[in-house]
C-alpha positions as CSV (number, residue, x, y, z in Angstrom):
1,X,-9.1,-17.7,65.7
2,X,-12.1,-18.0,63.4
3,X,-12.7,-14.2,63.7
4,X,-9.1,-13.6,62.7
5,X,-9.5,-15.8,59.6
6,X,-12.8,-14.1,58.8
7,X,-11.1,-10.7,59.0
8,X,-8.1,-11.8,56.8
9,X,-10.5,-13.3,54.2
10,X,-12.7,-10.1,54.3
11,X,-9.7,-7.7,54.1
12,X,-8.3,-9.7,51.1
13,X,-11.6,-9.5,49.3
14,X,-11.9,-5.8,50.0
15,X,-8.3,-5.2,48.8
16,X,-9.0,-7.2,45.7
17,X,-12.1,-5.3,44.9
18,X,-10.5,-2.0,45.3
19,X,-7.1,-2.7,43.7
20,X,-6.5,-0.7,40.6
21,X,-6.0,-2.4,37.3
22,X,-2.8,-1.5,35.5
23,X,-2.3,-1.2,31.8
24,X,1.1,-1.1,30.1
25,X,1.3,1.1,27.0
26,X,4.1,1.0,24.4
27,X,5.8,4.3,23.7
28,X,8.3,5.2,21.0
29,X,11.7,6.4,22.3
30,X,13.3,9.6,21.0
31,X,10.1,10.6,19.2
32,X,9.7,14.0,20.6
33,X,6.6,15.6,22.1
34,X,3.7,13.4,20.8
35,X,4.3,10.3,23.0
36,X,5.2,12.6,26.0
37,X,2.1,14.6,25.9
38,X,-0.2,11.7,25.0
39,X,1.2,9.5,27.7
40,X,0.2,12.1,30.3
41,X,-3.2,12.7,28.8
42,X,-3.9,8.9,28.8
43,X,-2.5,8.5,32.3
44,X,-5.1,11.2,33.5
45,X,-7.9,9.7,31.6
46,X,-7.3,6.2,32.9
47,X,-6.8,7.3,36.5
48,X,-10.4,8.7,36.4
49,X,-11.7,5.2,35.7
50,X,-9.6,3.7,38.4
51,X,-6.9,2.2,36.1
52,X,-3.2,2.9,36.6
53,X,-0.8,3.2,33.6
54,X,2.9,2.4,33.0
55,X,5.0,2.8,29.9
56,X,7.2,0.3,28.0
57,X,9.7,2.3,25.8
58,X,10.8,0.7,22.5
59,X,12.0,1.7,19.1
60,X,9.2,3.3,17.0
61,X,8.6,0.1,14.9
62,X,8.8,-2.2,17.8
63,X,6.5,-0.1,19.9
64,X,3.5,-0.3,17.5
65,X,4.1,-4.0,16.7
66,X,4.2,-4.8,20.4
67,X,0.9,-3.1,21.0
68,X,-0.6,-4.7,17.9
69,X,0.4,-8.2,19.0
70,X,-1.1,-7.5,22.5
71,X,2.3,-7.8,24.2
72,X,1.4,-4.4,25.7
73,X,-2.1,-3.0,26.2
74,X,-1.8,0.0,23.8
75,X,0.2,2.6,22.1
76,X,0.5,6.1,23.5
77,X,0.7,8.2,20.3
78,X,0.3,7.6,16.6
79,X,-1.3,9.3,13.7
80,X,-4.9,8.9,12.7
81,X,-6.1,5.7,10.9
82,X,-3.6,3.1,11.9
83,X,-6.5,0.6,12.6
84,X,-6.5,-0.1,8.8
85,X,-3.0,-1.5,9.1
86,X,-3.3,-2.8,12.6
87,X,-6.9,-4.1,13.0
88,X,-6.4,-5.2,16.6
89,X,-5.7,-1.7,17.8
90,X,-8.5,0.8,18.3
91,X,-8.1,4.5,18.2
92,X,-9.4,6.9,20.8
93,X,-11.9,9.5,19.6
94,X,-10.1,12.6,20.7
95,X,-6.6,13.7,19.5
96,X,-4.2,14.0,22.3
97,X,-1.7,16.3,20.4
98,X,-1.1,17.9,17.1
99,X,1.7,19.6,15.2
100,X,2.9,20.6,11.7
101,X,5.7,18.7,10.0
102,X,8.3,20.3,7.8
103,X,10.9,19.3,5.3
104,X,14.5,20.1,6.0
105,X,17.2,20.2,3.4
106,X,20.8,21.6,2.9
107,X,21.0,25.4,2.5
108,X,21.0,26.1,-1.2
109,X,18.7,23.2,-2.0
110,X,15.5,24.9,-1.1
111,X,12.2,24.6,-3.1
112,X,8.6,25.7,-2.6
113,X,6.6,23.1,-0.7
114,X,3.1,22.4,-1.7
115,X,2.2,19.0,-0.3
116,X,3.9,15.6,-0.9
117,X,3.6,16.0,-4.7
118,X,5.8,19.1,-4.7
119,X,8.9,17.0,-3.5
120,X,11.2,16.3,-6.5
121,X,11.2,12.6,-7.3
122,X,15.0,12.5,-7.5
123,X,15.3,13.7,-3.9
124,X,15.7,11.0,-1.1
125,X,14.0,11.6,2.2
126,X,15.7,10.1,5.4
127,X,13.2,9.1,8.1
128,X,13.0,7.2,11.4
129,X,12.1,3.6,10.7
130,X,8.5,2.9,11.8
131,X,7.2,6.5,11.0
132,X,4.1,5.2,9.2
133,X,2.7,8.3,7.7
134,X,5.9,8.7,5.7
135,X,5.8,5.1,4.6
136,X,2.2,5.6,3.6
137,X,2.9,8.7,1.7
138,X,5.5,6.8,-0.3
139,X,2.9,4.4,-1.5
140,X,0.6,7.3,-2.7
141,X,3.2,9.7,-4.2
142,X,6.3,9.5,-6.3
143,X,8.9,10.1,-3.5
144,X,12.0,8.2,-2.4
145,X,12.5,7.3,1.2
146,X,15.4,5.9,3.2
147,X,14.7,4.3,6.7
148,X,17.2,4.8,9.5
149,X,17.1,4.3,13.3
150,X,18.1,7.7,14.6
151,X,18.2,11.4,13.7
152,X,21.9,11.4,14.0
153,X,22.2,8.8,11.3
154,X,19.9,10.9,9.1
155,X,22.1,13.9,9.7
156,X,25.2,12.0,8.9
157,X,23.9,10.7,5.6
158,X,22.6,14.2,4.6
159,X,26.0,15.7,5.3
160,X,27.8,13.2,3.0
161,X,25.2,13.5,0.3
162,X,23.6,10.0,0.5
163,X,20.1,11.4,1.3
164,X,18.7,14.9,0.5
165,X,16.3,15.9,3.2
166,X,14.3,14.8,6.3
167,X,11.0,15.5,7.9
168,X,10.8,17.0,11.5
169,X,8.9,19.6,13.5
170,X,10.1,23.2,14.0
171,X,9.3,22.9,17.6
172,X,11.9,20.3,18.1
173,X,14.5,21.1,15.3
174,X,14.2,24.9,15.2
175,X,14.5,26.7,11.8
176,X,18.0,25.4,11.1
177,X,20.5,22.8,12.2
178,X,24.3,22.9,11.8
179,X,25.5,19.5,10.7
180,X,29.2,20.4,10.7
181,X,31.4,23.5,10.1
182,X,29.9,24.3,6.7
183,X,26.7,22.1,6.1
184,X,23.4,23.6,7.4
185,X,19.9,22.1,7.3
186,X,17.2,24.7,6.8
187,X,13.5,24.4,7.2
188,X,11.2,24.6,4.1
189,X,7.9,26.5,4.3
190,X,5.0,26.1,4.4
191,X,4.6,22.9,6.4
192,X,4.2,19.7,4.6
193,X,1.1,18.7,6.6
194,X,-0.4,18.9,10.0
195,X,-0.7,15.7,12.1
196,X,-3.2,14.8,14.9
197,X,-2.0,12.1,17.3
198,X,-4.2,9.6,19.1
199,X,-3.7,6.8,21.6
200,X,-4.6,3.3,20.6
201,X,-5.8,0.5,22.8
202,X,-5.6,-3.3,22.0
203,X,-8.8,-5.2,21.3
204,X,-8.6,-7.1,24.5
205,X,-9.5,-3.9,26.3
206,X,-12.1,-2.6,23.9
207,X,-14.8,-2.7,26.6
208,X,-13.2,0.3,28.4
209,X,-12.6,2.4,25.3
210,X,-16.0,4.3,25.7
211,X,-15.1,5.2,29.2
212,X,-11.6,6.5,28.0
213,X,-13.3,8.4,25.2
214,X,-15.6,10.0,27.6
215,X,-12.9,11.2,29.9
216,X,-10.9,12.6,27.0
217,X,-14.0,14.5,25.7
218,X,-14.5,16.0,29.2
219,X,-10.8,17.0,29.2
220,X,-11.1,18.7,25.8
221,X,-14.4,20.5,26.6
222,X,-13.1,21.8,30.0
223,X,-9.8,23.1,28.5
224,X,-7.8,20.6,30.6
225,X,-6.4,18.9,27.5
226,X,-4.9,22.1,26.1
227,X,-3.4,22.8,29.6
228,X,-1.8,19.4,29.8
229,X,-0.4,19.8,26.3
230,X,1.1,23.2,27.0
231,X,2.6,22.1,30.4
232,X,4.3,19.1,29.1
233,X,5.5,20.8,25.9
234,X,6.9,23.8,27.9
235,X,8.8,21.4,30.4
236,X,10.2,19.4,27.5
237,X,11.4,22.5,25.6
238,X,12.9,24.1,28.6
239,X,14.8,21.0,29.4
240,X,16.0,20.9,25.7
241,X,17.2,24.4,25.9
242,X,19.2,23.7,29.1
């Protein structure tokens, strides 16, 4: 009997020592490719330091707040520099994804884009609530913004003339979008700006951030990061077309 007890205790200790830690990351729903790509990149990086990862999908604003409060262990994909607003979140050193963002407006209302300062101050930009780079731009430039929950709400308000434009990526939206039988959203060029996305980890896990950064750097150097980005993006776009 004592040998059985010894075996059970020994096995329990072995299992405990070899059990993988699991981190839960917040991720914004209906936010396109950045959280999808960065989730896969972070999953691979964590797996190589013996940590599992799961996702907790929330609205864009709720997602970042949940991570900041430590309700989750981090956030999958946000633009550079959010530590200034959320000091309990720490950014990875390697960008997991990047894309251009463009303005879209109704056909016939086009203008030449040359940065935020080129947006007419009387034009209202509809945007997804919790998109912090747009909110930050509104504090630095003379632009008007209108927060909404979904792209469908943005489309509706543009079609009835309550707002004038939106910001999106050509990869997701294409070069134009039909709102109804007569209204058409068209892309404005050049791009408004280019964004790099990073994962963020809560301060309670700050000790493992150097290991995560090391794995991300290796993935970037080897070309694996580009491969993952293309694989996830192609799968998403092929599914979108179908």
